[in-house]
ZASELO-102280 format. One record per residue (C-alpha): x, y, z; residue in three letters. Coordinates in steps of 0.2 Angstrom, whole numbers, m for minus. Layout:
<site <X, Y, Z>, ALA> ...
This chain:
<site <m306, m7, 301>, MET> <site <m308, m15, 284>, ALA> <site <m300, m29, 278>, ALA> <site <m283, m28, 266>, ILE> <site <m291, m40, 252>, SER> <site <m274, m52, 243>, SER> <site <m274, m40, 227>, ARG> <site <m268, m24, 237>, SER> <site <m255, m34, 246>, LEU> <site <m250, m39, 230>, LEU> <site <m248, m26, 223>, ALA> <site <m240, m15, 237>, GLY> <site <m228, m29, 235>, ALA> <site <m224, m24, 218>, LEU> <site <m221, m5, 220>, LEU> <site <m211, m10, 234>, PHE> <site <m200, m20, 223>, ALA> <site <m200, m7, 209>, ALA> <site <m194, 8, 220>, THR> <site <m179, m4, 228>, ALA> <site <m173, m8, 209>, VAL> <site <m173, 10, 203>, LEU> <site <m166, 15, 220>, ALA> <site <m153, 3, 214>, ALA> <site <m149, 10, 197>, CYS> <site <m147, 28, 203>, VAL> <site <m133, 33, 212>, SER> <site <m135, 44, 229>, PRO> <site <m131, 59, 217>, GLY> <site <m145, 55, 206>, GLY> <site <m133, 53, 191>, SER> <site <m134, 38, 180>, ALA> <site <m123, 22, 182>, PRO> <site <m105, 23, 172>, GLU> <site <m103, 17, 158>, PRO> <site <m93, m1, 154>, THR> <site <m76, 5, 149>, PRO> <site <m74, 2, 131>, THR> <site <m60, m11, 128>, PRO> <site <m44, m7, 121>, THR> <site <m40, m12, 102>, PRO> <site <m30, m24, 99>, VAL> <site <m14, m18, 89>, PRO> <site <m12, m19, 71>, GLN> <site <1, m27, 63>, LEU> <site <19, m13, 59>, ASP> <site <16, m17, 40>, ALA> <site <19, 2, 32>, VAL> <site <32, 2, 26>, GLY> <site <41, m7, 6>, ALA> <site <41, m26, 7>, TRP> <site <54, m33, m8>, GLY> <site <59, m24, m22>, GLY> <site <77, m19, m19>, PRO> <site <82, m4, m27>, SER> <site <92, m10, m44>, MET> <site <87, m10, m60>, VAL> <site <72, m21, m65>, GLY> <site <56, m26, m56>, ALA> <site <58, m40, m43>, PRO> <site <42, m44, m31>, PRO> <site <37, m30, m23>, ALA> <site <23, m22, m12>, LEU> <site <21, m5, m4>, ALA> <site <8, m4, 9>, LEU> <site <3, 11, 14>, ALA> <site <m5, 21, 29>, ASP> <site <m22, 27, 18>, ASP> <site <m24, 8, 15>, GLY> <site <m20, 6, m2>, THR> <site <m7, m7, m9>, VAL> <site <4, m5, m25>, THR> <site <18, m17, m31>, GLY> <site <25, m28, m46>, THR> <site <25, m48, m48>, ASP> <site <40, m46, m56>, GLY> <site <31, m42, m73>, CYS> <site <14, m33, m71>, ASN> <site <9, m19, m59>, ARG> <site <m2, m24, m44>, LEU> <site <m14, m12, m35>, VAL> <site <m28, m14, m21>, GLY> <site <m29, m11, m3>, SER> <site <m26, m19, 14>, TRP> <site <m30, m20, 30>, GLY> <site <m27, m31, 46>, ASP> <site <m33, m36, 62>, ASP> <site <m18, m39, 70>, GLY> <site <m13, m55, 66>, GLU> <site <m15, m57, 47>, THR> <site <m15, m43, 33>, ILE> <site <m31, m45, 20>, ALA> <site <m27, m38, 4>, PHE> <site <m45, m35, m7>, GLU> <site <m48, m29, m25>, GLN> <site <m30, m32, m31>, VAL> <site <m28, m30, m50>, ALA> <site <m16, m30, m61>, SER> <site <m12, m27, m79>, THR> <site <m11, m44, m91>, ARG> <site <8, m42, m98>, MET> <site <16, m60, m103>, ALA> <site <33, m61, m98>, CYS> <site <44, m76, m102>, GLU> <site <53, m83, m88>, GLY> <site <46, m72, m75>, VAL> <site <37, m81, m59>, ASP> <site <24, m71, m54>, THR> <site <19, m80, m40>, TRP> <site <17, m63, m30>, LEU> <site <0, m59, m42>, SER> <site <m10, m74, m30>, GLY> <site <m9, m62, m16>, VAL> <site <m22, m63, m2>, ASP> <site <m17, m64, 14>, THR> <site <0, m62, 22>, ALA> <site <6, m62, 38>, THR> <site <21, m53, 48>, VAL> <site <37, m58, 54>, ASP> <site <49, m45, 61>, GLY> <site <56, m40, 44>, ASP> <site <48, m54, 35>, THR> <site <30, m53, 26>, MET> <site <25, m73, 22>, THR> <site <11, m72, 10>, VAL> <site <m4, m84, 4>, PHE> <site <m15, m87, m7>, ASP> <site <m32, m87, m9>, GLY> <site <m33, m104, m4>, GLY> <site <m24, m103, 11>, GLY> <site <m6, m110, 5>, ALA> <site <9, m101, 6>, GLU> <site <18, m94, m11>, ILE> <site <31, m85, m6>, GLY> <site <42, m70, 6>, THR> <site <46, m54, 6>, LEU> <site <57, m44, 15>, GLU> <site <56, m29, 23>, ARG> <site <63, m14, 10>, SER> <site <76, m8, 30>, THR> <site <82, 8, 19>, ASP> <site <64, 14, 13>, ILE> <site <56, 28, 27>, ASP> <site <36, 22, 27>, PRO> <site <31, 39, 26>, SER> <site <38, 41, 11>, THR> <site <27, 26, 4>, VAL> <site <20, 28, m12>, PRO> <site <m2, 30, m7>, SER> <site <m14, 26, m23>, GLY> <site <m9, 43, m32>, ASP> <site <5, 35, m34>, ALA> <site <m3, 19, m44>, ALA> <site <m2, 26, m63>, ALA> <site <16, 28, m62>, PHE> <site <21, 11, m58>, LEU> <site <28, m2, m71>, GLY> <site <43, m3, m84>, THR> <site <40, 9, m99>, TRP> <site <50, 6, m114>, GLY> <site <58, m9, m118>, ILE> <site <74, m13, m107>, PRO> <site <79, m27, m118>, SER> <site <84, m16, m134>, THR> <site <99, m10, m136>, PRO> <site <102, 9, m137>, ARG> <site <83, 14, m134>, GLU> <site <78, 22, m119>, PRO> <site <69, 12, m104>, SER> <site <62, 16, m85>, ILE> <site <55, 3, m74>, THR> <site <46, 14, m58>, ILE> <site <45, 2, m42>, ARG> <site <32, 4, m27>, ALA> <site <47, 6, m15>, ASP> <site <52, 24, m20>, GLY> <site <64, 19, m32>, SER> <site <67, 20, m51>, ALA> <site <81, 14, m64>, GLY> <site <85, 9, m81>, GLY> <site <94, 13, m94>, MET> <site <91, 33, m105>, ASP> <site <100, 26, m121>, GLY> <site <118, 27, m117>, CYS> <site <120, 25, m97>, ASN> <site <111, 16, m82>, GLU> <site <103, 24, m70>, PHE> <site <94, 24, m54>, GLY> <site <88, 34, m40>, GLY> <site <73, 40, m31>, GLU> <site <53, 47, m34>, TRP> <site <41, 57, m24>, THR> <site <22, 62, m30>, ILE> <site <17, 80, m29>, ASP> <site <m2, 81, m37>, GLY> <site <m1, 67, m53>, ASP> <site <16, 73, m56>, THR> <site <30, 62, m55>, LEU> <site <47, 70, m45>, VAL> <site <64, 64, m48>, PHE> <site <73, 63, m35>, GLY> <site <93, 60, m32>, ASP> <site <103, 48, m42>, GLY> <site <117, 40, m49>, PHE> <site <123, 37, m68>, SER> <site <134, 27, m77>, THR> <site <145, 41, m88>, GLN> <site <145, 34, m106>, VAL> <site <148, 47, m120>, GLY> <site <135, 43, m132>, CYS> <site <129, 62, m141>, ASP> <site <110, 63, m147>, GLY> <site <103, 45, m138>, ILE> <site <100, 48, m121>, ASP> <site <86, 62, m120>, TRP> <site <81, 52, m105>, LEU> <site <93, 57, m94>, ALA> <site <89, 74, m93>, GLY> <site <74, 69, m84>, ARG> <site <67, 81, m69>, ALA> <site <45, 75, m68>, THR> <site <33, 66, m78>, ALA> <site <17, 65, m82>, THR> <site <4, 50, m84>, VAL> <site <m9, 49, m99>, SER> <site <m16, 29, m99>, GLY> <site <m1, 21, m106>, ASP> <site <10, 33, m109>, THR> <site <22, 41, m99>, ILE> <site <30, 61, m103>, THR> <site <44, 68, m96>, PHE> <site <50, 82, m91>, PHE> <site <67, 95, m91>, ASP> <site <72, 106, m76>, GLU> <site <64, 119, m87>, SER> <site <46, 112, m88>, GLY> <site <51, 106, m107>, SER> <site <43, 90, m112>, GLU> <site <60, 79, m117>, ILE> <site <49, 62, m125>, GLY> <site <38, 48, m121>, THR> <site <37, 30, m116>, LEU> <site <23, 17, m121>, PRO> <site <21, 6, m104>, ARG> <site <26, m13, m108>, THR> <site <23, m21, m90>, SER> 
């Protein structure tokens, strides 16, 4: 009987080891091993909705975070437009742009927004250096599903000059509210977006009688082209325009 060489013994041992490993990797039914379960994603912050900017005439600092990842708002002087996301702990704002109006006596701290955290109904805002610059309270009377998305950004801001007596002006805010002066009466109310058209909803108005100067009271819809907003009445007829002032 021929002697078995050490090389043959080594080859046999290697073959046996490979067979054992292969058998361990296949289940008795011949199927592949079960994949490792995917970790459950970290819950995201409850940040969608309107922050700051109560429904009143004027434009206090406000942000509206839409569920499509867009953010719109105002720093009290200039409108803000950008995007946002979060990692379950911190909100990160990206590519936030603003208009460049100068407003005397207005603290535009919100223009420095970079990140934020949320604790209950309070949003704490930080600048690019990580310093806290202010807080915003959640507008609890606003349904998050109605917060304007990026399509509404062109309408946000102030149109006309509010400080000019007996002249129409309107401020359209990120929380879905609008308010101003029709040249005679102070008004406020809600708005929504339908395509590229802003639609005015329910609202209020004072009841001073002023003949011939309150055309803005008849507003039903509006469109924007550049820095001009055009208003239409319920019949679709144009009733007037206003320039952007902030």
